C-alpha positions as CSV (number, residue, x, y, z in Angstrom):
1,M,92.5,125.3,57.7
2,I,92.4,122.3,60.0
3,R,89.0,121.4,61.6
4,L,89.2,119.8,65.0
5,K,86.4,118.0,66.8
6,D,85.8,118.6,70.5
7,R,88.5,117.3,72.8
8,Q,91.2,117.0,70.1
9,L,94.6,118.6,70.3
10,A,96.5,120.0,67.4
11,L,100.3,119.8,67.7
12,T,102.4,122.4,66.0
13,N,106.1,123.0,65.8
14,K,105.8,126.0,68.1
15,R,107.1,125.8,71.6
16,I,104.4,126.4,74.1
17,T,105.4,127.0,77.7
18,T,103.2,127.1,80.7
19,S,103.7,127.1,84.4
20,V,101.9,124.9,86.9
21,N,102.0,127.9,89.2
22,N,99.4,129.5,87.0
23,L,96.9,126.7,87.0
24,P,93.6,127.5,88.7
25,I,93.4,125.9,92.1
26,P,89.9,125.4,93.4
27,N,90.0,126.6,97.0
28,S,87.8,123.7,98.1
29,Q,90.4,121.2,96.8
30,A,93.2,122.7,98.9
31,N,90.9,122.7,101.9
32,D,90.1,119.0,101.2
33,I,93.9,118.2,101.3
34,C,94.2,120.3,104.5
35,S,91.2,118.5,106.0
36,A,92.6,115.1,105.1
37,L,95.9,115.9,106.7
38,T,94.0,117.3,109.8
39,G,92.3,113.9,110.0
40,I,95.7,112.2,110.6
41,S,97.1,114.9,113.0
42,D,97.3,112.1,115.6
43,L,99.8,110.3,113.3
44,L,101.7,113.4,112.1
45,I,102.2,114.8,115.6
46,E,104.7,112.0,116.1
47,Y,107.1,113.7,113.6
48,E,109.1,116.8,114.3
49,K,109.2,117.9,110.6
50,L,106.9,117.5,107.6
51,V,108.3,117.4,104.1
52,L,106.3,117.7,100.9
53,V,108.1,116.2,97.9
54,T,106.7,117.8,94.8
55,S,107.6,117.5,91.2
56,T,107.3,120.0,88.4
57,R,106.2,117.0,86.3
58,E,103.0,116.6,88.3
59,C,100.1,118.8,87.4
60,S,98.5,118.1,90.7
61,W,101.1,119.6,92.9
62,P,99.7,123.1,93.3
63,V,96.6,121.7,95.0
64,A,98.6,119.4,97.2
65,Q,101.1,122.2,98.0
66,Q,98.5,124.7,98.9
67,G,96.6,122.2,101.2
68,F,99.9,121.1,102.8
69,L,100.9,124.7,103.5
70,Q,97.4,125.4,105.0
71,Y,97.8,122.5,107.3
72,C,101.4,123.4,108.4
73,Q,100.5,127.0,109.0
74,R,97.2,126.2,110.8
75,F,99.0,123.8,113.2
76,N,102.3,125.7,113.4
77,R,104.3,122.7,112.0
78,S,107.9,122.8,110.8
79,Y,108.0,122.0,107.1
80,T,110.1,121.9,104.0
81,I,109.0,121.6,100.3
82,L,111.4,119.7,98.1
83,E,111.3,119.4,94.3
84,C,112.4,115.8,94.3
85,A,113.7,113.1,96.7
86,A,116.8,112.1,94.7
87,T,119.2,114.0,96.9
88,E,117.3,113.8,100.1
89,I,118.8,111.8,103.0
90,P,115.9,110.7,105.2
91,S,116.0,112.1,108.7
92,P,114.5,110.3,111.7
93,G,111.5,112.3,113.1
94,T,110.5,113.4,109.6
95,A,107.3,112.5,107.7
96,Y,107.4,112.8,103.9
97,F,104.4,113.4,101.7
98,T,105.3,112.2,98.1
99,L,103.3,113.1,95.0
100,N,104.8,110.5,92.6
101,D,106.0,107.0,92.8
102,A,109.6,107.7,91.7
103,D,110.2,109.9,94.8
104,L,108.3,107.4,97.0
105,A,110.5,104.6,95.8
106,S,113.6,106.7,96.3
107,L,112.7,107.4,99.9
108,I,111.7,103.8,100.7
109,A,115.1,102.6,99.3
110,K,117.0,105.2,101.3
111,T,115.0,104.5,104.5
112,N,115.9,100.8,104.2
113,M,119.5,101.5,103.3
114,F,120.0,103.5,106.5
115,G,118.1,100.9,108.6
116,Y,115.2,103.2,109.5
117,K,111.7,101.8,110.1
118,L,108.8,103.2,108.2
119,G,106.0,104.4,110.5
120,Q,108.5,104.7,113.4
121,D,111.7,106.5,112.4
122,I,110.4,107.9,109.1
123,G,106.9,108.6,108.1
124,L,105.6,108.2,104.6
125,L,102.4,109.5,103.1
126,A,101.9,108.7,99.4
127,F,99.5,110.3,96.9
128,D,97.0,108.1,95.1
129,D,96.4,104.6,96.1
130,S,97.5,101.5,94.1
131,P,97.7,97.8,94.7
132,I,101.5,98.1,95.4
133,K,100.9,100.8,98.0
134,K,98.3,98.7,99.7
135,L,100.6,95.7,99.6
136,M,103.4,97.8,101.1
137,N,101.0,99.1,103.8
138,L,101.5,102.7,102.9
139,T,99.2,105.5,104.2
140,V,97.8,107.4,101.2
141,V,95.9,110.5,100.3
142,T,93.6,109.5,97.5
143,T,90.9,111.0,95.4
144,T,87.3,109.9,95.2
145,L,86.4,109.6,91.6
146,P,83.0,108.7,90.0
147,S,82.6,104.9,89.7
148,G,84.5,103.5,86.8
149,S,86.5,106.7,86.2
150,T,90.2,107.0,85.9
151,S,92.5,109.8,87.1
152,Q,93.1,110.7,83.4
153,Q,89.4,111.3,82.9
154,H,89.1,113.4,86.1
155,P,92.4,115.2,86.7
156,V,93.3,116.1,90.3
157,N,92.5,119.7,89.8
158,S,89.0,118.9,88.7
159,C,86.4,120.5,90.9
160,N,84.5,117.2,91.5
161,N,87.3,115.3,93.3
162,T,87.5,115.1,97.0
163,F,90.5,113.8,99.0
164,E,90.6,111.3,101.7
165,I,93.2,109.4,103.8
166,I,93.6,105.6,103.8
167,R,95.4,104.9,107.1
168,R,98.1,102.2,107.0
169,A,101.4,101.5,108.8
170,S,103.8,104.0,107.1
171,L,102.9,106.9,109.4
C-alpha cells in the first residue's frame, strides 16, 4: 500500500480519461464572463461576428464558453466557436476571443500577413493578462486572484475568481 499526503498525486500505468465538458462550472463564473463582455459591448458592437477560439487543452474553456454563449444569446450576436485558430483565415468585421497564446499568436500573424489592422479590421480579445499582451496593447479578460497567488494555485474554475476586462487597442 502507498500512503499519500494531502495534495499528492499517484501516477499509475492505467489510462484515465476525462472530459472537460464534465467539469463543474460555477454559474457565477459564467455570469462574470458574460458581465465582462457586456462591459465592452460598446467595442464589440463594431464587429459583425464574434468568434471564441477554445482549446481542448485548456481546462478553463467551459467557463469561458458558457459565459461567451450567454453574452451572444442575450445580445443576439452572430458567433462561432472554433477549436483552434491554426486553419482560421481572419475575416474583417470579426472579433476573436482567444483562450491561449498559441491561437492568439496565430491570429496576430495572419492579421498582419493579410494587411488587416487590429482594433479596426479585426478585433482581438485575449484571455489572461501578461507583460507581452500589455506591450502589444491587447484587450484582455483577466482573473482577479488573491495577492501573490498564481493561476496554478487558483485555477480558472475556482469559485473565488472574478473576471474583468482591461481595455486596450485591439478591440
